[in-house]
C-alpha positions, -999 to 999 in steps of 0.1 A, spaced: 114 384 752 139 375 724 147 338 721 181 326 732 200 297 717 189 274 746 154 286 748 131 266 724 95 270 734 83 259 700 104 227 696 84 201 678 58 226 665 51 238 630 42 274 621 28 285 588 35 322 578 21 340 548 40 369 533 72 353 546 95 365 519 103 399 535 93 425 561 73 414 591 67 379 577 104 372 574 111 386 608 85 364 623 98 333 605 133 339 618 120 345 653 99 313 654 128 293 640 150 307 668 124 294 692 127 259 678 97 258 654 98 244 619 84 270 595 63 267 564 72 298 544 44 311 520 48 339 495 42 346 458 77 360 454 98 329 448 132 345 447 128 364 480 112 334 496 142 313 488 164 339 502 145 338 535 146 300 535 184 301 530 189 325 559 167 305 582 185 272 573 219 289 578 207 295 614 200 259 619 162 261 613 140 237 594 115 251 568 94 243 538 90 267 509 55 271 495 53 295 465 16 303 461 -10 330 452 -30 329 483 -60 345 466 -65 317 440 -95 293 444 -86 264 467 -52 279 476 -59 278 514 -65 241 516 -36 233 493 -12 255 513 -21 239 546 -19 204 532 16 212 516 28 224 550 16 193 567 30 171 539 64 187 543 66 192 580 42 167 595 17 189 614 4 224 619 3 242 652 4 279 645 -9 301 616 4 336 611 -19 354 586 6 381 577 4 386 539 -13 418 529 -18 443 500 -20 480 505 -37 508 486 -34 545 485 -66 561 471 -89 589 483 -124 577 490 -138 592 457 -110 576 437 -114 540 449 -120 517 420 -138 483 420 -106 466 407 -85 481 436 -111 472 462 -114 436 450 -76 432 449 -72 445 485 -101 424 498 -89 393 480 -56 393 499 -64 409 532 -98 393 538 -107 364 516 -73 347 516 -69 354 553 -103 339 562 -100 307 542 -64 301 554 -77 305 590 -106 281 582 -83 255 566 -58 257 595 -85 256 621 -100 224 607 -66 207 611 -60 222 646 -95 211 657 -86 175 650 -52 177 665 -62 192 699 -57 229 694 -35 256 680 -27 293 677 -38 318 650 -25 353 647 -39 377 622 -20 409 613 -44 439 615 -36 476 614 -39 507 636 -57 522 606 -89 505 615 -94 529 644 -80 560 628 -94 584 602 -70 580 572 -84 598 542 -63 579 516 -66 543 530 -103 535 526 -98 501 510 -69 490 531 -83 502 565 -117 487 557 -102 454 549 -83 454 581 -115 462 601 -128 430 585 -97 412 599 -106 425 634 -141 410 631 -129 377 617 -105 375 647 -133 380 672 -158 357 657 -131 330 651 -120 333 687 -156 328 699 -162 298 675 -129 280 679 -121 283 716 -140 251 724 -113 233 703 -84 248 722 -76 272 694 -68 308 703 -72 335 677 -57 370 681 -48 400 660 -18 422 662 -18 459 650 18 469 641 29 505 640 48 522 613 77 500 601 103 504 574 91 476 552 88 473 514 50 477 516 52 507 539 77 524 516 55 519 486 25 535 503 46 564 517 61 571 483 25 572 468 12 595 496 42 618 495 38 622 457 1 628 461 7 655 487 36 671 467 60 665 495 95 650 492 97 615 507 122 623 534 101 651 548 70 630 546 85 601 565 98 624 592 64 639 596 50 604 601 75 596 627 73 627 650 35 624 653 40 590 670 38 594 708 71 574 713 87 595 685 102 565 667 92 538 643 91 502 652 109 474 634 97 441 620 118 423 646 101 442 674 66 435 662 75 398 655 82 394 692 46 403 699 34 377 673 57 351 689 44 358 724 7 353 713 17 318 701 34 308 734 20 288 762 23 319 783 -5 335 762 -27 303 762 -56 322 779 -54 352 755 -79 350 727 -101 374 708 -75 401 716 -61 428 694 -25 435 705 -16 471 696 21 476 690 19 511 675 40 532 698 8 550 709 -2 559 673 -36 542 680 -48 553 714 -78 532 720 
């Protein structure tokens, strides 16, 4: 349910969101701010991150801007401490930042594999770990990892990306099992096809590889969705927000599929 002006379930809470400069991360940041949360915005793109911060503040929200390369050594702990230093606490982590890759299995390079896993797996895990250490000592929290329907589909050009997101699913399950005793819930969300900058880059690459014009390719990837439409970052953000609410306090180790039926599992 979208937040209204007088509905602030996250008042007094702080949420840290990676990849917050655009797309789903930005939509989630605005949604949490509308719900009363203070938001630590994390991204490597300083210009776009400042734009998101300005939009959030214009709406009356409080935020901290953290420009960082989440893959660098020690980044996770530093980011979490900066968020706490700026906003006073940490209640919710949204591991949204991701890198995508379009390569056929036989064309996957070590460099590409390492790049994808550095962002999608290594950075995600150590941010989760750093946040959980803080939440453990403060009485609990919520962690939401962004996965992908691709982990349960056969996608011939997404080997690195889909494999990295399968690792995210496992991290989510094992973290839920380990952290529940501290009052920390850990869930994943698998968004369907959205018109985001990352999605556009991968679709342009796939269309070029297939020798198909982009408009035709995008249309073909829309009509094969059971609901026959794409989702939006704002629609998926509502699912992320719900997993962080008190209503979802008994939901952990779950993978919320918001794919319009793309992934039927």
